[in-house]
NURO-172451 format. One record per residue (C-alpha): y, z, x; chain; residue in three letters. Coordinates in pm, whole numbers. Example, Ala and Ser with C-alpha at 12.3 -4.5 7.8 and 13.67 -1.06 7.14 Angstrom:
BEGIN
NODE;-450;780;1230;A;ALA
NODE;-106;714;1367;A;SER
//
This chain:
BEGIN
NODE;-2047;-1034;1677;A;MET
NODE;-2114;-688;1650;A;LEU
NODE;-2364;-544;1396;A;ARG
NODE;-2314;-137;1327;A;LYS
NODE;-1961;35;1459;A;ILE
NODE;-1982;410;1444;A;LEU
NODE;-1578;520;1325;A;ILE
NODE;-1507;858;1547;A;ALA
NODE;-1215;944;1355;A;ASN
NODE;-1133;1018;992;A;ARG
NODE;-847;983;738;A;GLY
NODE;-693;683;615;A;GLU
NODE;-767;499;944;A;ILE
NODE;-1125;541;942;A;ALA
NODE;-1116;385;568;A;VAL
NODE;-908;67;710;A;ARG
NODE;-1168;-10;989;A;ILE
NODE;-1425;45;697;A;ILE
NODE;-1264;-209;507;A;ARG
NODE;-1243;-446;780;A;ALA
NODE;-1618;-350;887;A;CYS
NODE;-1694;-499;533;A;ALA
NODE;-1494;-827;557;A;GLU
NODE;-1656;-879;873;A;MET
NODE;-2065;-813;743;A;GLY
NODE;-2055;-522;1000;A;ILE
NODE;-2214;-226;888;A;ARG
NODE;-1986;153;942;A;SER
NODE;-2142;462;1016;A;VAL
NODE;-1889;770;952;A;ALA
NODE;-1864;1117;1061;A;ILE
NODE;-1753;1455;915;A;TYR
NODE;-1664;1789;984;A;SER
NODE;-1815;2049;717;A;GLU
NODE;-1393;2024;634;A;ALA
NODE;-1432;1689;534;A;ASP
NODE;-1748;1637;313;A;ARG
NODE;-1602;1509;54;A;PHE
NODE;-1350;1300;221;A;ALA
NODE;-1292;917;118;A;LEU
NODE;-1392;762;456;A;HIS
NODE;-1713;925;397;A;VAL
NODE;-1756;804;50;A;LYS
NODE;-1713;425;174;A;LYS
NODE;-1888;396;457;A;ALA
NODE;-2256;220;509;A;ASP
NODE;-2348;570;621;A;GLU
NODE;-2216;936;704;A;SER
NODE;-2317;1157;951;A;TYR
NODE;-2191;1553;998;A;CYS
NODE;-2093;1635;1323;A;ILE
NODE;-2068;1999;1271;A;GLY
NODE;-1895;2341;1068;A;SER
NODE;-1601;2313;1323;A;GLU
NODE;-1314;2112;1155;A;PRO
NODE;-1180;1970;1528;A;LEU
NODE;-1454;2003;1747;A;ALA
NODE;-1682;1730;1609;A;GLY
NODE;-1475;1427;1657;A;TYR
NODE;-1365;1565;2035;A;LEU
NODE;-1708;1604;2176;A;ASN
NODE;-1792;1274;2355;A;VAL
NODE;-2081;1263;2432;A;TYR
NODE;-2240;1406;2111;A;ALA
NODE;-2048;1092;1868;A;LEU
NODE;-2191;863;2163;A;VAL
NODE;-2506;1011;2125;A;ASP
NODE;-2486;978;1811;A;LEU
NODE;-2393;584;1812;A;ALA
NODE;-2764;548;2043;A;ALA
NODE;-2976;698;1766;A;GLN
NODE;-2797;554;1454;A;THR
NODE;-2812;192;1639;A;GLY
NODE;-2469;117;1645;A;CYS
NODE;-2379;-133;1940;A;ASP
NODE;-1985;-29;1904;A;ALA
NODE;-1764;276;1858;A;ILE
NODE;-1376;252;1707;A;HIS
NODE;-1191;556;1824;A;PRO
NODE;-896;469;1590;A;GLY
NODE;-601;657;1709;A;TYR
NODE;-534;1005;1758;A;GLY
NODE;-860;1198;1823;A;PHE
NODE;-1061;1078;2133;A;LEU
NODE;-856;666;2099;A;SER
NODE;-663;718;2468;A;GLU
NODE;-950;879;2651;A;ASN
NODE;-1059;690;2903;A;ALA
NODE;-1371;958;2967;A;GLY
NODE;-1473;814;2618;A;PHE
NODE;-1465;507;2661;A;ALA
NODE;-1629;561;3034;A;ARG
NODE;-1912;766;2863;A;ALA
NODE;-2001;424;2580;A;CYS
NODE;-2023;231;2917;A;LYS
NODE;-2242;414;3018;A;GLU
NODE;-2490;385;2712;A;LYS
NODE;-2453;71;2688;A;GLY
NODE;-2203;43;2397;A;ILE
NODE;-1878;-115;2346;A;VAL
NODE;-1615;98;2295;A;PHE
NODE;-1305;-121;2069;A;ILE
NODE;-1014;-86;2302;A;GLY
NODE;-944;-122;2671;A;PRO
NODE;-1156;-42;2984;A;ASN
NODE;-1084;330;3111;A;ALA
NODE;-893;227;3399;A;GLU
NODE;-635;80;3184;A;VAL
NODE;-654;372;2984;A;ILE
NODE;-613;673;3200;A;GLN
NODE;-335;440;3420;A;ARG
NODE;-172;410;3158;A;MET
NODE;-195;721;2990;A;GLY
NODE;-59;884;3344;A;ASP
NODE;312;836;3254;A;LYS
NODE;425;821;3594;A;THR
NODE;174;561;3678;A;GLU
NODE;288;370;3425;A;ALA
NODE;634;333;3508;A;ARG
NODE;537;259;3861;A;LYS
NODE;349;-32;3681;A;ALA
NODE;616;-132;3549;A;MET
NODE;875;-131;3743;A;ILE
NODE;587;-352;4052;A;ALA
NODE;590;-592;3712;A;ALA
NODE;989;-620;3691;A;GLY
NODE;1054;-451;3393;A;ILE
NODE;1341;-242;3341;A;PRO
NODE;1214;194;3265;A;VAL
NODE;1480;467;3265;A;THR
NODE;1581;640;3587;A;PRO
NODE;1383;910;3677;A;GLY
NODE;1097;1066;3882;A;SER
NODE;856;841;4078;A;GLU
NODE;595;1065;4083;A;ASP
NODE;489;1433;3865;A;ASN
NODE;743;1703;3940;A;LEU
NODE;612;1922;4193;A;GLU
NODE;850;2242;4084;A;ASN
NODE;1119;2361;3865;A;VAL
NODE;1342;2316;4250;A;GLU
NODE;1262;1927;4293;A;ALA
NODE;1354;1895;3846;A;ALA
NODE;1656;2126;3907;A;LEU
NODE;1802;1851;4206;A;ALA
NODE;1624;1545;3993;A;LEU
NODE;1857;1630;3760;A;ALA
NODE;2199;1669;3940;A;GLU
NODE;2132;1366;4048;A;LYS
NODE;2067;1171;3723;A;ILE
NODE;2306;1362;3534;A;GLY
NODE;2245;1563;3204;A;TYR
NODE;2074;1517;2965;A;PRO
NODE;1753;1459;3072;A;VAL
NODE;1405;1407;2915;A;MET
NODE;1121;1654;3064;A;LEU
NODE;798;1523;2964;A;LYS
NODE;417;1612;3013;A;ALA
NODE;273;1318;3217;A;THR
NODE;-32;1270;2985;A;SER
NODE;165;1346;2661;A;GLY
NODE;153;1137;2357;A;GLY
NODE;252;1161;1995;A;GLY
NODE;582;1329;2045;A;GLY
NODE;413;1650;2159;A;ARG
NODE;530;1793;2528;A;GLY
NODE;870;1705;2554;A;ILE
NODE;1212;1861;2565;A;ARG
NODE;1569;1757;2590;A;ARG
NODE;1752;1949;2856;A;CYS
NODE;2113;1914;2839;A;ASP
NODE;2224;2182;3159;A;SER
NODE;2015;2351;3418;A;ALA
NODE;1982;2641;3208;A;GLU
NODE;1786;2476;2969;A;GLU
NODE;1572;2317;3203;A;LEU
NODE;1466;2628;3352;A;LEU
NODE;1414;2752;3022;A;LYS
NODE;1192;2444;2887;A;ASN
NODE;1011;2373;3256;A;TYR
NODE;760;2584;3228;A;GLU
NODE;733;2593;2837;A;ARG
NODE;651;2241;2871;A;VAL
NODE;391;2285;3090;A;ILE
NODE;188;2539;2935;A;SER
NODE;209;2273;2611;A;GLU
NODE;118;1993;2804;A;ALA
NODE;-180;2187;2925;A;THR
NODE;-315;2311;2572;A;LYS
NODE;-241;1992;2430;A;ALA
NODE;-367;1764;2690;A;PHE
NODE;-549;1925;2958;A;GLY
NODE;-290;1861;3213;A;SER
NODE;7;2072;3366;A;ALA
NODE;155;1757;3480;A;ASP
NODE;524;1646;3405;A;VAL
NODE;825;1442;3468;A;PHE
NODE;1132;1389;3421;A;LEU
NODE;1340;1072;3315;A;GLU
NODE;1745;1050;3180;A;LYS
NODE;1786;1080;2856;A;CYS
NODE;1874;778;2672;A;ILE
NODE;2120;955;2410;A;LEU
NODE;2060;795;2015;A;ASN
NODE;1863;505;2171;A;PRO
NODE;1670;260;1919;A;LYS
NODE;1324;308;1916;A;HIS
NODE;1175;-59;1887;A;ILE
NODE;790;-110;2009;A;GLU
NODE;609;-442;2072;A;VAL
NODE;264;-492;1912;A;GLN
NODE;34;-675;2177;A;ILE
NODE;-376;-862;2138;A;LEU
NODE;-522;-982;2422;A;ALA
NODE;-886;-1090;2502;A;ASP
NODE;-1108;-1071;2781;A;GLN
NODE;-1022;-1437;2825;A;LEU
NODE;-704;-1422;2998;A;GLY
NODE;-526;-1515;2623;A;ASN
NODE;-245;-1247;2572;A;THR
NODE;-5;-1230;2254;A;ILE
NODE;288;-1016;2097;A;HIS
NODE;313;-968;1726;A;LEU
NODE;674;-902;1701;A;TYR
NODE;866;-576;1678;A;GLU
NODE;909;-303;1484;A;ARG
NODE;1143;-84;1490;A;ASP
NODE;1020;290;1461;A;CYS
NODE;1438;509;1486;A;SER
NODE;1339;708;1185;A;ILE
NODE;1223;1008;1323;A;GLN
NODE;1233;1334;1365;A;ARG
NODE;1159;1530;1637;A;ARG
NODE;1005;1246;1778;A;ASN
NODE;793;1216;1516;A;GLN
NODE;831;870;1296;A;LYS
NODE;891;889;931;A;LEU
NODE;896;518;862;A;ILE
NODE;910;221;1069;A;GLU
NODE;1051;-129;999;A;ILE
NODE;922;-481;1132;A;ALA
NODE;1086;-704;1233;A;PRO
NODE;1354;-476;1347;A;SER
NODE;1680;-554;1184;A;PRO
NODE;1891;-413;1421;A;GLN
NODE;1824;-704;1693;A;LEU
NODE;1905;-1096;1726;A;ASP
NODE;1679;-1342;1827;A;GLU
NODE;1732;-1360;2212;A;ALA
NODE;1617;-992;2179;A;GLN
NODE;1352;-1056;2011;A;ARG
NODE;1250;-1270;2214;A;GLN
NODE;1360;-1164;2568;A;TYR
NODE;1174;-811;2435;A;ILE
NODE;841;-959;2336;A;GLY
NODE;816;-1167;2676;A;GLY
NODE;858;-797;2834;A;LEU
NODE;586;-620;2629;A;ALA
NODE;317;-1000;2704;A;VAL
NODE;446;-923;3074;A;LEU
NODE;375;-541;3019;A;ALA
NODE;-40;-592;2947;A;ALA
NODE;-92;-906;3168;A;LYS
NODE;58;-687;3471;A;ALA
NODE;-248;-429;3391;A;VAL
NODE;-493;-646;3322;A;ASN
NODE;-468;-483;2950;A;TYR
NODE;-710;-641;2675;A;THR
NODE;-739;-530;2266;A;SER
NODE;-496;-467;2096;A;ALA
NODE;-176;-213;2213;A;GLY
NODE;166;-122;2182;A;THR
NODE;499;-140;2466;A;VAL
NODE;762;102;2379;A;GLU
NODE;1080;67;2478;A;PHE
NODE;1458;223;2425;A;LEU
NODE;1737;15;2352;A;LEU
NODE;2070;195;2466;A;ASP
NODE;2401;92;2295;A;ASP
NODE;2490;-103;2536;A;LYS
NODE;2207;-370;2446;A;GLY
NODE;1954;-241;2755;A;ARG
NODE;1606;-246;2717;A;PHE
NODE;1427;40;2886;A;TYR
NODE;1006;100;2874;A;PHE
NODE;885;410;2743;A;MET
NODE;509;379;2709;A;GLU
NODE;205;210;2575;A;MET
NODE;22;285;2363;A;ASN
NODE;-355;164;2449;A;THR
NODE;-470;170;2048;A;ARG
NODE;-415;26;1724;A;VAL
NODE;-99;226;1632;A;GLN
NODE;-13;412;1262;A;VAL
NODE;223;163;1171;A;GLU
NODE;21;-157;1241;A;HIS
NODE;10;-268;865;A;THR
NODE;372;-342;896;A;ILE
NODE;357;-605;1160;A;THR
NODE;-22;-756;984;A;GLU
NODE;255;-801;618;A;THR
NODE;507;-988;853;A;ILE
NODE;224;-1231;1064;A;THR
NODE;-91;-1251;843;A;GLY
NODE;-294;-1130;1137;A;VAL
NODE;-544;-876;1094;A;ASP
NODE;-510;-648;1376;A;ILE
NODE;-833;-437;1327;A;VAL
NODE;-1020;-765;1287;A;GLU
NODE;-893;-863;1630;A;GLU
NODE;-986;-538;1779;A;GLN
NODE;-1320;-619;1726;A;ILE
NODE;-1328;-1003;1826;A;ARG
NODE;-1183;-891;2178;A;VAL
NODE;-1429;-603;2208;A;ALA
NODE;-1698;-835;2113;A;ALA
NODE;-1590;-1100;2426;A;GLY
NODE;-1447;-1338;2147;A;LEU
NODE;-1081;-1534;2178;A;PRO
NODE;-802;-1423;1989;A;LEU
NODE;-786;-1647;1669;A;MET
NODE;-427;-1726;1752;A;PHE
NODE;-203;-1883;2045;A;LYS
NODE;178;-1730;2054;A;GLN
NODE;331;-2021;1881;A;GLU
NODE;59;-1985;1582;A;GLU
NODE;193;-1618;1489;A;ILE
NODE;512;-1669;1268;A;VAL
NODE;675;-1416;1119;A;ARG
NODE;820;-1390;739;A;ARG
NODE;1044;-1165;607;A;GLY
NODE;1061;-751;665;A;TYR
NODE;840;-517;587;A;ALA
NODE;855;-119;603;A;ILE
NODE;609;132;591;A;GLN
NODE;650;471;470;A;PHE
NODE;445;773;636;A;ARG
NODE;386;1001;338;A;VAL
NODE;297;1342;442;A;ASN
NODE;205;1626;262;A;ALA
NODE;505;1805;384;A;GLU
NODE;817;1991;215;A;ASP
NODE;1121;1833;365;A;PRO
NODE;1329;2084;145;A;GLN
NODE;1150;2416;337;A;ASN
NODE;1177;2311;713;A;SER
NODE;928;2037;688;A;PHE
NODE;666;2330;643;A;LEU
NODE;271;2139;551;A;PRO
NODE;153;2154;179;A;SER
NODE;-150;2153;195;A;PHE
NODE;-406;2212;-190;A;GLY
NODE;-569;2059;-443;A;ARG
NODE;-408;1680;-531;A;ILE
NODE;-418;1732;-899;A;THR
NODE;-325;1348;-999;A;ARG
NODE;-261;1052;-752;A;TYR
NODE;-232;672;-826;A;TYR
NODE;-71;440;-598;A;ALA
NODE;230;179;-632;A;PRO
NODE;96;-181;-650;A;GLY
NODE;231;-475;-790;A;GLY
NODE;434;-801;-579;A;PRO
NODE;456;-728;-193;A;GLY
NODE;320;-387;-172;A;VAL
NODE;35;-207;-14;A;ARG
NODE;-103;145;10;A;THR
NODE;-331;277;273;A;ASP
NODE;-495;655;197;A;ALA
NODE;-794;859;213;A;ALA
NODE;-719;1072;-113;A;ILE
NODE;-754;1073;-472;A;TYR
NODE;-712;1267;-729;A;THR
NODE;-840;1614;-710;A;GLY
NODE;-915;1589;-322;A;TYR
NODE;-834;1934;-174;A;VAL
NODE;-622;1874;148;A;ILE
NODE;-769;2034;386;A;PRO
NODE;-560;2254;635;A;PRO
NODE;-661;2144;988;A;TYR
NODE;-598;1831;1052;A;TYR
NODE;-243;1571;1055;A;ASP
NODE;-33;1571;741;A;SER
NODE;-18;1240;698;A;MET
NODE;-160;1129;294;A;LEU
NODE;-122;820;239;A;ALA
NODE;70;480;395;A;LYS
NODE;348;298;192;A;VAL
NODE;413;-67;292;A;ILE
NODE;650;-272;76;A;VAL
NODE;727;-626;260;A;SER
NODE;990;-905;106;A;ALA
NODE;1177;-1222;234;A;LEU
NODE;1495;-1053;262;A;THR
NODE;1646;-692;438;A;TRP
NODE;1797;-610;71;A;GLU
NODE;1478;-672;-152;A;ASP
NODE;1241;-503;99;A;VAL
NODE;1451;-180;32;A;ILE
NODE;1508;-267;-344;A;LYS
NODE;1084;-313;-327;A;ARG
NODE;1056;51;-130;A;GLY
NODE;1236;240;-354;A;GLU
NODE;1051;76;-626;A;ARG
NODE;748;171;-500;A;ALA
NODE;806;507;-334;A;LEU
NODE;916;590;-709;A;ARG
NODE;585;468;-853;A;ASP
NODE;331;709;-606;A;THR
NODE;206;948;-799;A;GLY
NODE;158;1244;-628;A;LEU
NODE;125;1585;-769;A;PHE
NODE;26;1896;-711;A;GLY
NODE;136;1961;-360;A;ILE
NODE;487;1813;-185;A;LYS
NODE;554;1512;1;A;THR
NODE;805;1341;190;A;THR
NODE;846;1076;-63;A;ILE
NODE;1168;1219;-233;A;PRO
NODE;1366;1235;142;A;TYR
NODE;1239;856;163;A;TYR
NODE;1402;748;-171;A;LEU
NODE;1744;951;-11;A;GLU
NODE;1720;785;330;A;ILE
NODE;1698;436;150;A;LEU
NODE;2030;501;-24;A;ARG
NODE;2207;547;282;A;HIS
NODE;2483;290;387;A;PRO
NODE;2415;369;662;A;ASP
NODE;2023;241;644;A;PHE
NODE;2114;-32;409;A;ARG
NODE;2351;-155;634;A;ALA
NODE;2061;-187;945;A;ALA
NODE;2287;48;1148;A;SER
NODE;2079;370;1269;A;PHE
NODE;1935;506;1564;A;ASN
NODE;1636;791;1647;A;THR
NODE;1967;1044;1553;A;GLY
NODE;1979;955;1219;A;PHE
NODE;1767;1225;1081;A;VAL
NODE;1960;1536;1286;A;GLU
NODE;2315;1356;1192;A;LYS
NODE;2275;1346;780;A;TYR
NODE;2080;1670;792;A;PRO
NODE;2238;1662;372;A;GLU
NODE;1994;1406;286;A;LEU
NODE;1741;1689;263;A;ILE
NODE;1959;1841;-62;A;ASN
NODE;1801;1605;-327;A;TYR
NODE;1668;1869;-560;A;SER
NODE;1984;1899;-777;A;ASN
NODE;2098;1552;-776;A;LYS
NODE;2126;1371;-1096;A;PRO
NODE;1813;1057;-1103;A;ARG
NODE;1904;760;-1261;A;PRO
NODE;1557;684;-1298;A;GLU
NODE;1429;1017;-1385;A;VAL
NODE;1663;989;-1673;A;LEU
NODE;1601;661;-1811;A;ALA
NODE;1211;738;-1807;A;SER
NODE;1307;1072;-2053;A;VAL
NODE;1514;866;-2256;A;ILE
NODE;1254;581;-2340;A;ALA
NODE;1016;879;-2411;A;ALA
NODE;1234;1087;-2637;A;VAL
NODE;1276;745;-2808;A;ILE
NODE;868;696;-2771;A;ALA
NODE;843;981;-2950;A;ALA
NODE;1078;941;-3242;A;HIS
NODE;933;550;-3318;A;THR
NODE;582;602;-3306;A;GLY
NODE;612;323;-2991;A;MET
//
């Protein structure tokens, strides 16, 4: 087993990995920029080291991180998600230094990070993909010709993209001409590559992804699916496991596809295979994420499998702790990404000091966060503050628990997305488990929640008045 792990990340995922290390008897090493000096992951780790004054540069310095791991006696690095988690060069640098990279090998990361190569691998494995370009586009003329052939709308995508960036929908040749250079510019700045490709746009699909685990001994399993259809501009907001929109036959089919996809590229570690489900019930491979996902929490909740612990065990060369037939799902789980954003002001970031914070609790509630009362949110990083995860045996009950947990969450001093999520939970389409990736755009009125009467707020005011007059 590994003895000491450097966590090449920050925020709640760093705290999550630190907790897994503590349970496994492994020492944890945190890194931080000057902007993160008072961050929670710095306080939680066994050791912490400053990586410079620049907010981002230190988290992205491959060789400095590998050298720090070696200097501090670490035998492994966990990259978390984001930053260098899907950087093949980082995995190679670890291997060259004799340090275990907790994730798949560099060749798999590079192959699946290249969207056109990933498409080719899936086609070869017999997995359905959306119609589109076989290779990167040579020029805008090639893009126009292919779009004319497969029909508009189309999606123009960065080959090395991820996280919802470097993607533009084009409904006409005029839009394709306008967006072509823009996507290339975005791709170059964000991913260091100007390569782009084209796919048919599946209108208002359901976004379904499958969590897989694979060890170095040839064992590969899936942990069922998650529904990530509630999203805004390709950024996920609410995730659900399992999908309340699939029947059992679809569930078994897509789980099998995900395992087939992983085996086709000799995948090891935790990973996610993402699919689009159209209105005719057809699944299409979209991409494979070669890291732990933000939403891994809900899969852990319904299966009881600690995905981060399995990542660490696999990296150490140990077999998976479970076989496929031993994976049993129980009930439903929902994750809410609590972001420091103002939904009523175009989701603008809301950075500043958290004047008061308390997490929700009670049965079936989990909170993964890296904040505390008095913490000042730095403006340099992702706006996600916390993840509120709720679970229950039925779909109806998990919605009720979600409402209760969100109302229980106390987060003051900044704007957050919590009030918006409460509106989504109350919407009849969501409660009926009838939604797709177009839900947020379809119901923009849900953002106008300020002046709506709140029964729970009124009840608390009445209770406070009664208490004040009775001395209770």
